FIVEXPA-53745 format. One record per atom (N, C-alpha, C, CB): residue number from 1; residue in one letter; x, y, z. Coordinates in Angstrom, 3 decimals, always signed. Glycine has a CB too. Example, Ala and Ser with C-alpha at 12.3 -4.5 7.8 and 13.67 -1.06 7.14 Angstrom:
// FIVEXPA-53745
+-----+-----+----------+----------+----------+
|   n | res |        X |        Y |        Z |
+-----+-----+----------+----------+----------+
|   1 |   A |  +13.190 |   -5.690 |   +7.800 |
|   1 |   A |  +12.300 |   -4.500 |   +7.800 |
|   1 |   A |  +13.200 |   -3.300 |   +7.800 |
|   1 |   A |  +11.308 |   -4.473 |   +9.046 |
|   2 |   S |  +12.850 |   -2.250 |   +7.080 |
|   2 |   S |  +13.670 |   -1.060 |   +7.140 |
|   2 |   S |  +12.900 |   +0.030 |   +7.870 |
|   2 |   S |  +14.084 |   -0.598 |   +5.725 |
+-----+-----+----------+----------+----------+
This chain:
// FIVEXPA-53745
+-----+-----+----------+----------+----------+
|   n | res |        X |        Y |        Z |
+-----+-----+----------+----------+----------+
|   1 |   M |  +70.159 |  +53.924 | +110.877 |
|   1 |   M |  +68.730 |  +53.082 | +110.388 |
|   1 |   M |  +68.164 |  +53.171 | +111.322 |
|   1 |   M |  +68.656 |  +51.616 | +109.958 |
|   2 |   V |  +68.231 |  +52.078 | +112.218 |
|   2 |   V |  +67.967 |  +52.471 | +113.690 |
|   2 |   V |  +67.351 |  +53.593 | +114.278 |
|   2 |   V |  +68.977 |  +52.525 | +114.241 |
|   3 |   L |  +67.496 |  +54.680 | +113.608 |
|   3 |   L |  +67.827 |  +55.967 | +114.907 |
|   3 |   L |  +65.760 |  +56.072 | +113.845 |
|   3 |   L |  +70.011 |  +58.000 | +114.649 |
|   4 |   K |  +66.247 |  +56.634 | +112.326 |
|   4 |   K |  +65.007 |  +56.615 | +111.720 |
|   4 |   K |  +64.540 |  +56.187 | +111.689 |
|   4 |   K |  +64.706 |  +56.694 | +111.088 |
|   5 |   I |  +63.935 |  +54.822 | +112.574 |
|   5 |   I |  +62.558 |  +54.255 | +112.569 |
|   5 |   I |  +62.209 |  +54.469 | +113.481 |
|   5 |   I |  +62.265 |  +53.085 | +112.361 |
|   6 |   I |  +62.493 |  +54.033 | +114.595 |
|   6 |   I |  +62.351 |  +54.951 | +116.468 |
|   6 |   I |  +61.622 |  +57.020 | +115.942 |
|   6 |   I |  +65.204 |  +55.192 | +117.596 |
|   7 |   A |  +62.106 |  +57.180 | +114.851 |
|   7 |   A |  +61.514 |  +58.480 | +114.426 |
|   7 |   A |  +60.397 |  +58.334 | +114.027 |
|   7 |   A |  +62.121 |  +59.157 | +113.503 |
|   8 |   F |  +60.335 |  +57.709 | +112.864 |
|   8 |   F |  +58.362 |  +57.135 | +112.866 |
|   8 |   F |  +57.199 |  +56.608 | +113.409 |
|   8 |   F |  +58.051 |  +56.472 | +112.356 |
|   9 |   L |  +57.980 |  +56.088 | +114.042 |
|   9 |   L |  +57.411 |  +55.323 | +114.967 |
|   9 |   L |  +57.152 |  +56.233 | +116.077 |
|   9 |   L |  +58.213 |  +54.168 | +115.309 |
|  10 |   L |  +57.734 |  +57.050 | +116.689 |
|  10 |   L |  +57.419 |  +58.151 | +117.355 |
|  10 |   L |  +56.469 |  +58.542 | +116.489 |
|  10 |   L |  +58.461 |  +59.093 | +117.664 |
|  11 |   M |  +56.661 |  +59.512 | +116.463 |
|  11 |   M |  +56.173 |  +60.447 | +114.767 |
|  11 |   M |  +54.239 |  +60.054 | +114.961 |
|  11 |   M |  +57.224 |  +59.224 | +112.533 |
|  12 |   I |  +54.247 |  +58.679 | +114.548 |
|  12 |   I |  +52.916 |  +57.799 | +113.980 |
|  12 |   I |  +52.057 |  +57.421 | +115.318 |
|  12 |   I |  +53.435 |  +56.180 | +113.082 |
|  13 |   G |  +53.409 |  +57.541 | +116.239 |
|  13 |   G |  +52.149 |  +56.658 | +118.090 |
|  13 |   G |  +51.590 |  +58.416 | +118.544 |
|  13 |   G |  +53.865 |  +55.477 | +120.475 |
|  14 |   T |  +53.064 |  +58.947 | +118.514 |
|  14 |   T |  +51.685 |  +60.262 | +118.414 |
|  14 |   T |  +50.109 |  +61.092 | +117.872 |
|  14 |   T |  +52.121 |  +60.903 | +118.110 |
|  15 |   M |  +50.156 |  +60.847 | +116.822 |
|  15 |   M |  +49.420 |  +60.958 | +115.986 |
|  15 |   M |  +48.484 |  +60.143 | +116.439 |
|  15 |   M |  +49.877 |  +60.811 | +114.855 |
|  16 |   G |  +48.758 |  +58.955 | +116.852 |
|  16 |   G |  +47.521 |  +58.405 | +117.460 |
|  16 |   G |  +46.981 |  +58.392 | +118.447 |
|  16 |   G |  +47.422 |  +57.579 | +117.435 |
|  17 |   A |  +48.297 |  +59.156 | +119.859 |
|  17 |   A |  +47.350 |  +59.483 | +121.084 |
|  17 |   A |  +46.395 |  +60.398 | +120.957 |
|  17 |   A |  +48.006 |  +59.926 | +122.172 |
|  18 |   L |  +47.700 |  +61.028 | +120.237 |
|  18 |   L |  +46.676 |  +62.774 | +119.857 |
|  18 |   L |  +44.801 |  +62.756 | +119.242 |
|  18 |   L |  +47.738 |  +63.729 | +118.057 |
|  19 |   E |  +45.048 |  +61.272 | +118.659 |
|  19 |   E |  +43.528 |  +61.175 | +117.656 |
|  19 |   E |  +42.666 |  +60.198 | +118.744 |
|  19 |   E |  +43.764 |  +60.181 | +115.681 |
|  20 |   I |  +42.547 |  +59.962 | +119.221 |
|  20 |   I |  +41.889 |  +58.861 | +120.594 |
|  20 |   I |  +42.099 |  +59.597 | +122.224 |
|  20 |   I |  +43.038 |  +57.044 | +120.641 |
|  21 |   D |  +42.529 |  +61.186 | +121.909 |
|  21 |   D |  +42.906 |  +62.477 | +123.354 |
|  21 |   D |  +43.525 |  +61.073 | +124.651 |
|  21 |   D |  +40.627 |  +63.732 | +124.247 |
|  22 |   R |  +44.501 |  +60.349 | +124.618 |
|  22 |   R |  +45.391 |  +60.399 | +125.210 |
|  22 |   R |  +46.635 |  +61.288 | +125.660 |
|  22 |   R |  +45.518 |  +59.751 | +124.879 |
|  23 |   I |  +46.720 |  +62.543 | +125.148 |
|  23 |   I |  +48.282 |  +63.757 | +124.936 |
|  23 |   I |  +47.042 |  +64.660 | +124.630 |
|  23 |   I |  +49.945 |  +63.527 | +123.283 |
|  24 |   E |  +48.083 |  +65.611 | +124.798 |
|  24 |   E |  +47.258 |  +66.865 | +124.702 |
|  24 |   E |  +48.444 |  +67.973 | +123.434 |
|  24 |   E |  +47.012 |  +67.655 | +126.732 |
|  25 |   M |  +47.732 |  +68.629 | +122.661 |
|  25 |   M |  +48.779 |  +69.137 | +122.301 |
|  25 |   M |  +50.036 |  +69.636 | +121.885 |
|  25 |   M |  +48.713 |  +69.164 | +122.389 |
|  26 |   M |  +50.617 |  +69.735 | +122.364 |
|  26 |   M |  +51.191 |  +70.701 | +123.182 |
|  26 |   M |  +52.163 |  +69.735 | +123.810 |
|  26 |   M |  +50.178 |  +71.520 | +124.179 |
|  27 |   Q |  +52.117 |  +68.477 | +124.352 |
|  27 |   Q |  +52.723 |  +67.315 | +124.527 |
|  27 |   Q |  +52.962 |  +66.860 | +123.355 |
|  27 |   Q |  +52.100 |  +66.463 | +125.258 |
|  28 |   A |  +52.570 |  +66.461 | +122.346 |
|  28 |   A |  +52.072 |  +66.035 | +120.988 |
|  28 |   A |  +53.030 |  +66.430 | +119.976 |
|  28 |   A |  +50.707 |  +66.629 | +120.640 |
|  29 |   V |  +52.937 |  +67.552 | +120.346 |
|  29 |   V |  +54.208 |  +69.425 | +119.607 |
|  29 |   V |  +55.247 |  +69.528 | +119.713 |
|  29 |   V |  +54.208 |  +70.958 | +120.189 |
|  30 |   I |  +56.038 |  +68.151 | +121.342 |
|  30 |   I |  +56.732 |  +68.548 | +121.813 |
|  30 |   I |  +58.085 |  +66.674 | +120.980 |
|  30 |   I |  +56.074 |  +69.078 | +123.601 |
|  31 |   Q |  +56.346 |  +65.716 | +121.063 |
|  31 |   Q |  +57.159 |  +64.252 | +120.443 |
|  31 |   Q |  +57.117 |  +65.160 | +120.243 |
|  31 |   Q |  +57.145 |  +62.820 | +119.804 |
|  32 |   F |  +56.826 |  +65.637 | +118.645 |
|  32 |   F |  +57.042 |  +66.039 | +117.040 |
|  32 |   F |  +58.831 |  +66.762 | +116.961 |
|  32 |   F |  +55.540 |  +67.539 | +116.498 |
|  33 |   I |  +58.435 |  +67.294 | +118.017 |
|  33 |   I |  +60.466 |  +67.532 | +117.667 |
|  33 |   I |  +61.065 |  +66.801 | +117.886 |
|  33 |   I |  +61.415 |  +68.444 | +118.299 |
|  34 |   L |  +60.551 |  +66.266 | +119.009 |
|  34 |   L |  +61.749 |  +64.942 | +119.806 |
|  34 |   L |  +61.637 |  +63.628 | +117.945 |
|  34 |   L |  +60.443 |  +63.652 | +122.268 |
|  35 |   A |  +61.258 |  +64.042 | +117.738 |
|  35 |   A |  +61.310 |  +62.685 | +116.939 |
|  35 |   A |  +62.239 |  +63.424 | +115.324 |
|  35 |   A |  +59.217 |  +61.899 | +116.602 |
|  36 |   G |  +61.653 |  +65.354 | +115.242 |
|  36 |   G |  +62.213 |  +65.751 | +114.461 |
|  36 |   G |  +63.623 |  +65.609 | +114.331 |
|  36 |   G |  +61.863 |  +66.653 | +114.458 |
|  37 |   A |  +64.070 |  +65.533 | +115.582 |
|  37 |   A |  +65.334 |  +65.768 | +116.100 |
|  37 |   A |  +65.883 |  +64.711 | +115.579 |
|  37 |   A |  +65.507 |  +65.924 | +117.529 |
|  38 |   V |  +65.510 |  +63.771 | +116.130 |
|  38 |   V |  +66.279 |  +62.148 | +115.883 |
|  38 |   V |  +66.011 |  +62.053 | +115.031 |
|  38 |   V |  +66.068 |  +60.856 | +116.500 |
|  39 |   F |  +65.190 |  +62.310 | +114.056 |
|  39 |   F |  +66.224 |  +62.060 | +111.955 |
|  39 |   F |  +66.568 |  +62.817 | +111.976 |
|  39 |   F |  +65.702 |  +61.944 | +110.246 |
|  40 |   I |  +66.898 |  +63.846 | +112.137 |
|  40 |   I |  +68.308 |  +64.851 | +111.962 |
|  40 |   I |  +69.232 |  +64.150 | +111.445 |
|  40 |   I |  +68.983 |  +65.471 | +113.259 |
|  41 |   I |  +69.464 |  +64.080 | +113.187 |
|  41 |   I |  +70.172 |  +63.225 | +113.949 |
|  41 |   I |  +71.106 |  +61.918 | +112.928 |
|  41 |   I |  +68.981 |  +62.609 | +115.008 |
|  42 |   S |  +69.832 |  +61.101 | +112.480 |
|  42 |   S |  +70.429 |  +60.328 | +112.213 |
|  42 |   S |  +70.850 |  +60.877 | +110.958 |
|  42 |   S |  +69.891 |  +59.221 | +112.360 |
|  43 |   E |  +69.774 |  +61.434 | +109.903 |
|  43 |   E |  +70.933 |  +61.819 | +108.956 |
|  43 |   E |  +71.755 |  +62.839 | +108.667 |
|  43 |   E |  +70.650 |  +61.743 | +108.071 |
|  44 |   Q |  +72.487 |  +63.013 | +110.155 |
|  44 |   Q |  +74.469 |  +63.515 | +110.126 |
|  44 |   Q |  +74.470 |  +62.576 | +109.946 |
|  44 |   Q |  +75.662 |  +64.100 | +111.290 |
|  45 |   A |  +74.106 |  +61.761 | +111.192 |
|  45 |   A |  +75.223 |  +60.605 | +110.693 |
|  45 |   A |  +75.365 |  +59.088 | +109.674 |
|  45 |   A |  +75.537 |  +60.148 | +111.852 |
|  46 |   D |  +75.232 |  +58.945 | +109.315 |
|  46 |   D |  +74.436 |  +58.678 | +107.761 |
|  46 |   D |  +75.650 |  +59.253 | +106.172 |
|  46 |   D |  +72.559 |  +60.052 | +107.816 |
|  47 |   R |  +75.704 |  +60.509 | +106.598 |
|  47 |   R |  +76.357 |  +60.936 | +106.111 |
|  47 |   R |  +77.676 |  +61.543 | +106.433 |
|  47 |   R |  +75.762 |  +61.349 | +105.758 |
|  48 |   I |  +77.844 |  +61.916 | +107.420 |
|  48 |   I |  +79.477 |  +61.649 | +107.821 |
|  48 |   I |  +80.120 |  +60.207 | +107.879 |
|  48 |   I |  +79.729 |  +62.182 | +109.288 |
|  49 |   K |  +79.143 |  +59.297 | +108.270 |
|  49 |   K |  +80.238 |  +57.907 | +107.195 |
|  49 |   K |  +80.059 |  +57.865 | +105.939 |
|  49 |   K |  +79.967 |  +56.226 | +107.435 |
|  50 |   S |  +78.459 |  +58.867 | +105.222 |
|  50 |   S |  +79.248 |  +57.709 | +103.985 |
|  50 |   S |  +79.678 |  +59.312 | +103.529 |
|  50 |   S |  +78.000 |  +56.286 | +102.501 |
|  51 |   L |  +81.082 |  +60.352 | +103.779 |
|  51 |   L |  +81.742 |  +61.008 | +103.420 |
|  51 |   L |  +83.313 |  +60.147 | +104.213 |
|  51 |   L |  +81.144 |  +62.481 | +103.719 |
|  52 |   K |  +83.168 |  +59.866 | +106.041 |
|  52 |   K |  +84.517 |  +59.157 | +105.742 |
|  52 |   K |  +84.474 |  +58.055 | +104.157 |
|  52 |   K |  +84.844 |  +58.097 | +107.314 |
|  53 |   R |  +83.718 |  +57.132 | +104.360 |
|  53 |   R |  +84.220 |  +55.799 | +103.416 |
|  53 |   R |  +84.433 |  +56.867 | +102.323 |
|  53 |   R |  +82.954 |  +54.261 | +102.994 |
|  54 |   R |  +84.320 |  +57.621 | +101.371 |
|  54 |   R |  +84.234 |  +58.241 | +100.354 |
|  54 |   R |  +86.251 |  +58.505 | +100.470 |
|  54 |   R |  +82.897 |  +59.639 | +100.455 |
|  55 |   L |  +85.783 |  +59.230 | +101.891 |
|  55 |   L |  +88.191 |  +59.675 | +101.558 |
|  55 |   L |  +88.378 |  +58.341 | +102.175 |
|  55 |   L |  +89.557 |  +61.552 | +102.956 |
|  56 |   G |  +88.163 |  +57.711 | +102.577 |
|  56 |   G |  +88.892 |  +56.554 | +102.370 |
|  56 |   G |  +89.348 |  +56.086 | +104.267 |
|  56 |   G |  +90.396 |  +57.011 | +101.118 |
|  57 |   H |  +88.896 |  +56.969 | +105.202 |
|  57 |   H |  +88.724 |  +56.461 | +106.758 |
|  57 |   H |  +87.718 |  +56.326 | +107.055 |
|  57 |   H |  +89.135 |  +57.129 | +107.765 |
|  58 |   D |  +87.358 |  +55.058 | +106.850 |
|  58 |   D |  +86.761 |  +53.312 | +108.373 |
|  58 |   D |  +87.185 |  +53.956 | +109.273 |
|  58 |   D |  +87.679 |  +51.283 | +108.543 |
+-----+-----+----------+----------+----------+
């Protein structure tokens, strides 16, 4: 859950920084890709935990 919040904040911060011209478009794209990767990793970790719980392998 913490990683999802970090990814969300990274996306919001990137949009704000881009809007006030603190970063360039290329850096914004890289940050969006990074945030997306963090979000996907977090989703996969949650899925693995739920599958382990379902199988009884706490």
